[in-house]
N, C-alpha and C positions, 0 to 999 in steps of 0.2 A: 536558768538555774533554779531548781526548786528551793523553797525555804527549808532549811535544816533545823528542826526543833528538838530532835531526840536521836538516840543511837539507831533506832529502827529506820529513820529517814536515810541515814548514811548507809545502812545495810541494803536498802532498796536501790540506791544509786550504785553501790558496790556491785550488786548482782548484775546490773546492766552493763558494767564497764570491764569486768574481769572474765576471762575464759572460764567455762563451766568447771573444768577440772580443778582450778585453783579456788573457785568459790566453794565447790564441794569439799575440797581439802580442809577448808576452814569450818564450813557449816555442816559438819557431820560428826557422828560418834562411831564407836565400834558396834558390831553386831546389830542388835535391834534399835540401838540409840536410846535406850531407857535412861541411863545415867546422864547422857548428854541433855536430854529434855528436862529431867528432874533438877539438874544443876540450876536452871533458870526458874522452873516452876515452883520450887520449894521456897525461894525468896518471897514469893507472893503470899505464902501462908503465915508470914510474920507481919502482923499489923502494927501500925504506930499508934501511940497514945498522943493525941493532939492536945496541947496545952495552950492556955490563953492567959492574958494579963501578966505576962512574964517579960522582964526587960531582956530583949534579944538584940539590942544594938551592938554594933562593933564586933561581929562574929569573927572567930578565928578558926581556920582550918589547918594552918601551918603546924607541922610537927617534925619528928625525926624518924627515919627508917635506917637502921644499921648505923646510927650516929650521924647520918647525913641530913641536913636541913632540906625539907620538902614542902612544896606549896600546899599539898594535901596528901593524905596517907595512901597514895596510889603509885605503883610502879608499872612500867610496861614489861609484860612477861616475855620470856623467850619464845619465839614462834619460828619454826623452821620454814624455809621457802618464802620468807617475807619478800625477798627481792623478786619473786615471781608474781606477787600480787600487784606490784608496781615497780617499774624500773628503778634500780638503786634503792629499793624499799627500806632496807635496814638503815642506810645513811639518812634518809628522809625522816624516818621515825625517831632516830636518835637525836637528830637536830631539833625536831619538834619537842621532844621530851626535855632536852637541855634548856631550851628557851622557856618552857613552861615551868620548869623547876621540879621535875619528877625524875626518878631513875629510869634508865633504859637497860634492858638485858638482851644481849646478843646471843643467839643460838649457835651451837657448834655447826648445825646444819643450815646455816644462813647462806645466802647467795653472795652478799658482800662479805669480805673477809674481816677479821679483827683489825688488820692494818688499814683497810679501807675506811672503816668506821672511825678509827682513831684519827686518821688524817683529816676527817671532815667534822670533828667535834673538838671542843676545847676543855671539856670536863671529863673526869673518869666515868666509865660506864661499867656495868656488871657483865660477866661472861658465864654462860651456861655450858656445862660439860655433862656428857653421859658417862655411865659406868662401863667403860670399855676394857677389854682384855689386854690391849696393846699398851703396855707401860711406856714404851719408847715414844709412841705417838702422843700419849697423854702428857708426858713430861715436856715434849716439844710444844704441844698446844698450850700448856700452862705457861711455859716460858715466853711464848708469843703474847699471851694475855698480860703477863707481867711487864713485858717490854712496851706494850700499848697502854700501860698505866691503868689497867682495870683495877677497880677498888675492892672487888669481891667476886667470888665465883659461886654459881648456883649448881649444885650437883643434883641431877635428876635421878631419883631412885626407882621410879616406877616403870622403867622401860627395859627391863631385863629381857622381856619377851614382848614383841609388838602385838597389840590387839589387832584383830582383823577389821579393817575399815573397808566395807564392801564397795562404797562408791569410788574410792581411790583405785581399787583393783579393776573395777569396770571401766574407769576412765583411762587406765594405763598411765597413771600419774608419773611424770618425770620432769626433770629440770635440765635443759629446756624441754618443752613439749616435743614429742616425736612428730616429725613433719610427714603427714600423709595427705592425700587430696582432700579427705574429709576434714582433717584438723585445720588445714590451711584455709579451706572454705569457711569454716566456723570462725577462725580467728580474724578473718576479714570483717566480721561483724563487730569486732572489738578493736577498731582501727586505732584509737588513741593508745590502747595498751600495746598493740603491736608496734606502733611507731616508737614508743618509749623503749621497748626492748631492742629494736634495731639501733637505737641511738646510744646504747650502753654496751660496754664490753663485759659487764658483770651478768653472766647468765648461767653460771655453774656454781657448785658448792665451794666457795672460796676458801673455806678453812680446811677442806679435806683433799680436794684434787690437787695433786702435786706435792702433798704433804704426808699423807698416809702411805705406807708401804704397799705397793701394788695397785695404787689408784692414781693413774695418770690421765684418765679421761672419763667422761660420764658413763661410758659403757661398762667400766670396771667397778663403778661405785655400788651398784645394787648388790653384787656379790660380797663386797666388803661390809656393807651395812648388815647383811644377813649373818655374817660371822663375827662382827665386831662387839656386839653387846655381850656383857658378861653375865651369863645365866647362873654362874656359881657365886654371884655377889652375896656377901654376908656382912655383918657389922664390922668384922675385922678388916674386910676389904674397904669398907667405907672409911674406917679410920686411916688406912694407908693412903687413900685418895685425898683425904683432908690434909694429911701430912705433906703431900706433894706441893701443896699451896701454902706459902708463908703469908697468910693474910686471912681476911674474913671469909667465912664459909656459910652458905645458905643451903639447907637440905630440902629439896622439893619433892613432893609426892607422898606426903605423910597423910594417912587416913585413919589411923588407929591410935588410941591413947598409949598403948604399950610401945608402939614404934616411936611415938613422939617422945616418950620418956627416954628411950634408948638414944635418940638423936640428941636430947639435952645432955645426957650423961657423957656423950662424946665431945661436948663443948661446941655444938653448932651455934653460930651467932644468931641465926634465925632459922625457923622451919616454915614451910609453906604447906598448908592443908590443901591438897590438890588431888584430883583423880585424873589428871591429864586432860581436862576438858571433856571427860566422858569418852576418851579415845582409847582407853586401855581395858580395864575390867568392867564390862557392861553388867549392870545389875548391882554395882556398888552403890553405897549411899552418895547422895549429893554432897558436895563439899560443905555447904552451909549447915547441913544436918550433923556432919562429923565434927564441926568446929567446937561446939560447946564442951563435949566430953574431953577433948584434947586440952582446951584451956584450963579446965578444972584439974586435969592430971599434971600438967606441966607448970602452971602458975606463971611466975615471972622468971623462971630459970633461963628462958631464951625468948626472943621475939617470935610471936606467932602471927603469921599472915595467912590470908585466904586467897585462893585462885579458883575460878570456875563459876560461870553463870552470871557474872556481873555485867549488866547492860545499862546501868544507870547509877547516878549518885545516891539514889535511895538504897540500892543494893549495897553500896559501899557503907552507908550508915548502918544498915542492918548487921553487916559483918563486924563493924567496930563495936556495936552495941553488945554483940555476943562474945566480945573479948579479943578480937583480932587487933593487932597494932597497926596493920596496914593490909592492903590487898594488891594483887597483881591482875592486870587486865590484858587479855590477848585479843579475842575476837572483836571487842569493842573498838580497839584502835586499828585493827586490820580492816574493818569496814571503812573507816575513815581514810586509811591509806589507799585502798583500792578505788575508792570513790573520787578522792580529790588530792591524792599525794600528801605532801607534807602539811598542806593547809587542812586536809581532812583529819589528820592525826591531831593537829591543834584543835580543830573543831570538836572532836570527840572528847578531848580533855576539858575544853571549855564547858561542854554540856554536862559532863559528870561533876565538875566543880560547882556549877550553878545549882544543879539538883541536890547535891550534897549540902551546900550552904543553906538553901531555902528549906529543905526538909528538916535539917537540924534546928533551924530557927522555929519552925512550926511545931516542933516537939519540945520547945521551951529551953533550948540549950544555946549558949553563946560560944562555947569553946569545944573543939573536938575531944579534948581531954576530959570533959565532963560527961561524955556520952557513956551510958551503961545499959544494962539489961532492962532497967526500969522504963525506958522509952518504948519498949515493945510489949505487945500482947503475944505470948508464946504458947502455942498449943501444948497440952500436957504430954502428948506422945511425940513431940517434934524431935527430941534428942534421945529417944529410946527409953524414956521413963515409963 
C-alpha cells in the first residue's frame, strides 16, 4: 500500500481501481473543460502571507454550518453515482462523514437510496434535490427525506439544462455499466471493484427507479432524466420548491451577485457558490473568483459556502479568507472512496483537516473564526476589479 500524503495520492490510487467511465465521470468537465481546470488553478493564484513570532498554540477549526457543530468548515457535497465509484458508496461516505464530524449530502441520483443511508447512519444528513417538473414525485421524494430525518435539503439550481460532457457520451455512461465483451474484459482489470459490485444489491438509482412515474427499470431512466428537469424554472418556482420543505434550505449553483441577493431575499438558510464542478457552463468563472463579489453583495444575510476545485486544506483556508463560512468537497472525497472505500473518505478528511490546521497556524491564526482576507495576497484583477 503506498503512503498517502495528499489528495493527489488518493486520486492516483482511485484511477487504478475504478473503471474508466466512472473515473471520467468524476474527473471531467463540460465541453473544453476550461472552467473545470480553472476551478483548481485559480486557487493557486492566491498566495498566503506567512507570519512569525505569533502564538499559534491550541488552534481551533471547529465551527458551525447551518447551526450544526462541525469539526471543520467542510461538508461532503452531493455527487451522483457515488455508489458506482465503490459498492455501497453513499453509505460508506455518510458513515465516514458522521464519524469525522462533518455533514454528508446525499444526491437524488445516488445509487443507495435515502432509506439505505438512513438505516446505516445515526445522525441526520442533508438531501439534494433537482428542480424537477413533476411535483408529485418531488413531494414524495421530500416526504421520504423527512421520514429519514434529513435536517436540510440542498436545491440544485444550475441543472435546468445539462452541460455536454464529452467523455460521458463517449464512454456510454450508465448505472450499472452496459455489459459488452469489451466492457467485461476491461472491468476484469478492476477486480476489486467488480467483486464489490457483485456483493451488493445496490446497483441502480435507488431514489428514482420504482418511485418516479414511468421509471421501473434502468432502461426507462434515461428518457425520464431528459424530460424531468424544469427548463421553465424561475425564482417563483424556487420559492414553491422551498415551501414544499418545512425546514432548512440550501440553494446550490449560485455564481452571480444578483442571483445571490435573490436567494437571500427568498430566505435561503445558505447558498453555495458553485459552477457544478465545471460540468455545466464551460467558460464560466471559477467558483473561487466568483466568491468575493457575492460575499460583498450578500454580507451576513445568509451563510455563503463555496464548492468547486478544493483539493486541499489550503484551498479551504483560501475560501474562508475570502468570506465563505464553509465549503463543500466532491471529487476530493470521491478519490478516497474509489481508492479505499470508507477508510479512503476518512483519509481525505484527515488530510484536509491537517493541511487546514497547519496552514492557518503558519499564517498566524489560532481560530478559524479569526481568518480574513488579510492572510492572503490577492491579485488586483482576481475578482474582476
